[in-house]
N, C-alpha and C positions, 0 to 999 in steps of 0.2 A: 827133394824139395829145394827150391831155389832159396839164395840168401834172403830175398825180399819176403818170400812166402813163410820163412822161419821167423823172421822179425813180426810178421803180421799175426801169426800164430801166437806168439809169445805175448805180443801186446793184447790180443783178445783174450788169452788165458788170464792175464792180470786183471782186465777189466771185469771179466764175468767171476772171478774167484779173488776178490780183493784181500781176503785173509790168507791167502796161500803164500808161502814163502818161495820166492824165485829170485834168481840172480838178475841184477840189472846192468850187467856188463855190456849188454847189447844197446844200452842207451848212451847216447853221446854225452859227454861231461862238459861240452863247450857251452851250454846254455847259461843263463843267468842264476837258475835255480838248480839244487842238486837233483839227480835222476829220480830218487824215490819221491821228492815233492812234486815234480813235473808229472810223475805217472800217478800219484794220488789225486791230482787235479782232475785228470781224465776219468779216474774211476768214480770220483764223487760227481762229476758232471753227467756220466752215463746214467747213474742211478737216480740223480736229482732229476733228469729229464723224464725218465719213467715214472717217477713219483708224481711229477707235474701232471703227465698224462693221465694217470689214474685219478688224481684230484679232480681233473677237468670232467672225466667221465662219471665219477661217483661223488658229487659234491654233497648230497644228502647223507650217503654213507659216512663220509668223513665228519660231517656235522654231528651225527648220531653217536659216534663213538669217541670223538674228540681227536685232535691232532696227534697226540702222542700214541694213543693205540692205532691209529690210522697209519702213522709213520712205521710203527713196528710191524703191522699188517703187511704194509707195502713191501718192506724189506725182506720178510719172509716169502712174500708172493714173487719177487723178482728172482729169489733163489730157486723157488720151486718151478717157476715158469719163465725162465729168461726169454727175452724177445727173440723171436724166430721169423719175424715178418718184416718185409721191406717198409710196409705202412704201419705206422704206430697206431693207427686207428684200431687195429685187431689186437693189440698187445692185451688189453683187459678182458678179454672174452672169458677167461676161466674164473674171474675173481668170485663170482657168486657160488660156483661149485666149490671152490677153495674155502670160502667163507662157510658153506655148509659143514665142512669137515672140521673147521676151528669150533664152530658153535656145538657141534657134537662131541669134540674131545677136549676142548681147551675150557678150563675152568673160569677163565677171564670172560668168557662169552656165555656162561651159564644163563639160561632163560632169555636169550636174545635171538630166538628162533626167526623172529620178523626180519632180522637183518638180511637174511638169504633172499626173501622175497624183495626187499628194498633194493639190493644190489641188482637182482634180476630185472627188476622194473627200470632201473637207471640204465642199464645196458641195452635194453629193449627200446627205450626212448632213443638211444643213439643210432640203434639199427634202423629204426623208422626214418630218423632225419637223413641217413646217409643212403638210403635205398635208391634204386635207379628211378629216374624221372620218366614216365611213360604217358602216352595219351589216355584220355578219360572217355568212358562212355557216358554220354550225356541223355538229357531227357528228350532231345530232339532225335537221337538215334533210337531211343526207346519207342518214341511215337511212330517211327518208320518201319517197325517190325510188323509184317503181316500177322493176322490173328492166328492163322493156322499154324505159324512156325513157333508159336510161345510154348507148347508142350515140351518141345525137345531142345529149348533154348539153354544153353549152359553159359556161365560167366567165369571170368578170370579177374580175380581181385588184384588190387594195386600192390606192387611189391613191398610196399612199406608197411602193409598190414600185418598185425600181430595179434594173437589173443593170449591173455594170461589168466589164470585161475588163482585168485588170492585167498588164503585163509585169514590174513592180518588186514589191517586197515591201511594198506600200503600206499595206494595213490594219495589219500589224504595226509599220510604220514610224509610223504615226499613234498607234497605242497607246504606243510607245516615247516619242514626243516630247510627248505630253499627259500622261505620268505625272508624279507629283510626288515626286522630282525625275525630270527626263527621264533615260531610259536609252539606252544605245548600242545599235544594231541596224544590220545591213547592209541597205542599199537593194536589194540583188540577191536574185533569187530563181532557183531552178533552171529552172522553166518558167512560162509564163503561166497564169493562173487565172482563173476566173469567179467573181464574188461577187454575192450578193444584199445589198441595203440595203433596210430597211422600219421602220416604225414599229409596235411592239407596244403598245398603250394609249398611255402617255406615254413609252415608252422607245425610242429609236433603236437598232436592232441591225442586224448585218451577219454574214455567214458565207460560207464558200466553198461551191461546189457540184460534185459529181461531173459527169462528162460526159453521163450519161443523164438526170440532173436539168436540166441546161442545156437539152438538145434538147426534153425534154418541156415544161418551162416556156416556152421559145420557143413552142411549138406553142399552148399556152394563151393566151400574150399576143397570138398571131397570130389568135386566133379559132377555133382548131382544136377539133373535138369530141373527146369522150372516145375515141372510136373512132380517130380521127386520132392522138391521143396515143399510144394502143396500137400503132398502125402505126409511129410513129417510134420507139418504143421496140424494136420487133421488128427493126429494123435494127441494134440494139446489143447484143442477147441473144437467147438461145433463146426461141423462141415460147412454150414451156411456162412461162417465168419472167415473161413480160409482165403477165398479170393480177395477180398478187401485187405486182410492183414498182409497177405503176400505182396500185394501191390504197394501198400504203404511201406513196408520194409525195403522193397527194392528201390521205391523212389527216394527214401531216406539215404540208402547206401550211395546212390548216384549223386545225390545232392551234396554229399560229405566227401565225394571223390574216392570211394572205396572200390568201384568197380573199373576196370581197365577196359574190357571189351567183352563182347557177347558173341556166340557162335552156335552152330549147329553141325553135329557130326553128319557127314555125307555117307 
């Protein structure tokens, strides 16, 4: 190992393990401050920057548990999941699963199972916003498809599209916690619900879905044809209602920018 590589390795070890006792004889003493103080500045800055990233990705989660609990959670998360990414955008991807373990085993989080969904929702909002930008399938494209091609037609959804199933009042909770000022709202809901999250131009959006749309969109995302979508809808409603409902759903998806392209297998 070269002398430079040794210094870099020691510096990284000090940054990632701030409580570890190590010799600082490799640090120049010619600076204005003592070696220990200069090194501690870098250690603090590293962790402070990661905390800032997580606070930006999870604002509602931070508000829900308060700054003190959030700071403690972040400190433990940094130790458990040190940054291994060149882009800090990916650093917080494990927080919801990490929180699930804390809710399960940490008495300080007892009864707060809704926190896991809230963190997952916030992370998914970020994923949707940062998704690739692609062309959209339009109503004009739809009108140009020959009638005989429709049964075999398949669709590719926009890369920003995500579906989450919530047992808790998660989207409403997020809206309440990110309001200025935050407003009270119950985390409980009467029944589980399925939600869509996507980006429309530069705005991240989300909405709930009725049961028939859930099944139809699942079929689309699974590579099903338009005929198979209609077959799926036929299990949920009168067959006479299927063509109109399928058309309404598809027009709605296109209008909201959920469909990237349509194609037929040759």
